[in-house]
N, C-alpha and C positions, 0 to 999 in steps of 0.2 A: 655472443653468449654460448659459445661452444662448450664451455665447461659448467654451465648452469645445471644444478642438481634438483632444485625445487623452484616451481613457478606458480604464482597465484595471479590469475589474469581476469580482470573485469573489463569487458569490451562491449562497446556499443557502436554498431556500424549501420550506415544509412545508404540508400540509393544504390542497391545492387540488383542484379537480375535473378540471383539465387540466394538461398539461405546459406549461412556458414554451417556446414555439417562436419561429421567426424573425418571424412575423407579430406576435406579442405584443410582442416585443422592439423591433421597429421602430415600432410604434404608440405605445408608452408611454415609450420611452427615446430611440431614435435620432431620431425625428421632432421631438423637442423641442430638439434641438441642431443648429442649422443649420450650424455651423462645424466640426462633428465630422468628422475625416478619418481617425482611427486608433481602432479599437475592438477591444480585446482582452478576451475574457471566458471565464469558467469557471463554468458555471451548473448547479446540481443542483436538480431539483424532485423531492421525495420525499413519501412518504405520500399519494399521489394516488389518490383513489377515483373512477375513471372508469367509463364504460359498458363492461361486459365484452365486448359485441358490437362495439364501435367502438374497439378498442384501436389507437392509431397505431403504426406500425412505425418502425424506425430510419430507413428510407428516407423515410417520411412527414415525420419531424421534420427530417432533414437537408435535404430539399428546400425547406422553408420558409426555411431560412437561405441556401441557395445562390441562391434566387430574389431575395433581398435583397442579394446581392453578397458574402456571407460565405463564407470557406473554413473548414469545420468538420468535426469528427467527433463521434460520439456513440454511446451504447449505452443500452439500456433493460432494466430488470429488472422482470418481472412475477412477483409472489409468489403463493403458493398461495391466499391470501385475496383475490386480485384487486387488491391494492394495488400501485401502480406507482412506479417511480423512474427518472428520466431524467437523464443526465449529458451535457451538450453543451459543447464547448470549441472556441475558435478555433485555427486552425493558421496558421503555426507557433506552438507553445505557448511563450510567453516568460516565464511566471511561474516562480518558484523553488520554489513549494509546490503540491502537489495532494493533496487529501484524499479519503479514502473511495472508492477505486476497487474494484470488485467483480470476480467471476470473469468477468463479461461484457466487461471492458475489452479493446478490440480490439488494443492494442499500438500501435507507432509509434516515433518517435524524439523524445525530450524531453531535449535537451541541457542545458537550463537548470535542470531540476528537481533540487533538492538534498534536499527534505523530502517524504516520501510516507507516506500511511496507506492500507493495504489492509484491507478489511473485507468480511465476508459472513456472513449469518445462516442461509442456506439450503443452501449447498454448500461443501464443503471446498476449500482450495487444494492442488492437487497439485504435484508437482515441476515439471511442464511450465509451470505458471503462474509459478513463480518464475524459470524460464529466461526467460520473456517479460519479466518485470519487470527482470531484470538487463540485458537487451538494450535495453529501451525507455528505461531511466534509467541510462545508463552512468556518470554522475557523482554518483549518489545518495550522500548522506552520512548521512541520518537516515531510518530506516524503522520504522514502527509496524504491528504485525499484530494485528487483532481478528477472531478466528474461533474459535468453540467447537467446530466440527465436526471430528472426527478424519479424517485422510487415509484414503482408500480404497486407494490404491496406495502401500504402504509402500516407500520407496526402500531398496534393500538396504544393510545395514551394511557389507558387503564387496563390492567390485567383483569380478565373476566373471571378467572378462577385462581385460588391460591396455589394450586399445583402447577400453574403455568410459570411460577417464579423461576424455575430452572432455565427458562428460555432467555432470561436476562444475561447479556454478555458481560464478562468481567475482563478488564485489562488491568491486572494487578500492579504492573510496573510502569505503566504509561505516564510519563511526566510532561510530554510536549505533544500537542495536537495542532495541526495546521489544516484548516478548512477553507483557506483562501483558494479560489479556483474550483470550489465545490458548490453544488446546489444546496439550498437551505435545508433540504430534507436530511442531509448528512450531519448538519449541526444539530438537528433534532435527534437524529439517530444516536449521537454520542453524548449530548448533554442531558437528555432526559433519562432519569434513573430507572424508568420503567422499561427502557431499552438496553441501557449500558451502565455499568458501574465503573467509575474511574477514581479509585481512592487516593491516587498519588498525583493527579493532574495538577501541575503548577504553572504551566505556560500554554497560552492559547493564541493562535493566529486566526483571525476570523473577520468577515465583513461586519461592520457595525450594525447595519440594518438587519442582517440575519440574526445577530445576537439579540437585538431588540425583539424581533418576531418570536424567537424560540423561548425567550425568558418572559414573554408577555410584559415587555417594558420593565424588566427587572423586578417582577413580583411573583413569578410562578414557582410554586413549591417543588414541582417535579424536576426542575432543573437546578434547584438551589444546592443540592448535595454535591453534584459533580463540579459546581463552580466555587464551592466554599473554600478550597485550598489554592485557588489561583493567585499567583504572585505577580504574574506578568501577562498582559494582554496587548497584542499588536493588531492595529487596524491598518489596512492598506491605504485608506484615505482618512485624513484628519478632519475634513469639513463635514458639517452636519452632525457632529457628535455632541450630545447633550449629557453632561455628567451631573445628573440629578442626585438628590439625596438617596433615592432608591438605588441608584447605580453603586454608590459607595457602601451602602448597607448590604447589597447583594454580594459584593466582592470585598470582604473586610480585610483581606491581607494585601490589597493593592495599596501602594504608596501614592498619595495624591500627586506628588511632584513628578512621578514617572508618567502620569497620564497626560 
């Protein structure tokens, strides 16, 4: 690739002793391409077992890229067992997909992103986090949530005051939502229209028992609006599913033969 002029790199690396920083990237990639003038990247280094006393900070990692002429942002997760994870990406972010951002994600404006996965094993995603996601990815179409931790701050099922309506999150372009691998609290977070509004949602991947709980066995009015345009629902397990009359009334656009 000696004559390569433009490179877009999405890279995920595991089981190293150090994070991929600007110095490493320049030494082993950029310096090998003398004609390279445009370099866009999204790099995750995870499962890194480093020296607990010499943990680099976000500023440390960011500085190594800035010194090489790159405009970047990044965040670092240090887990309880001293394992680290660093996600660094060039700005402006021009890719359409970004995977596995955690609660440490700093936010920003990502106008090109259409597909997003959020995950965390150590901390729950609260309502404020999803506010940040909706603002950072205004044209988001596909969202996957992976988090088994229950929310600490349960968003109220009923707004106490009319002026609190502005706290409802809107995902105006979201057509596909996957909550398989997520706690039931996140199904509540997204399907209840007192939390979130999803005017275009047409495809849902969810655990059947979670859907039953959140919709109160397909009778709850507060979740009816966000479910009204669903055309496809996927359950990871087919056993134990009861397609009652209420089920089909609740999802009027579902085709019976597809279920």
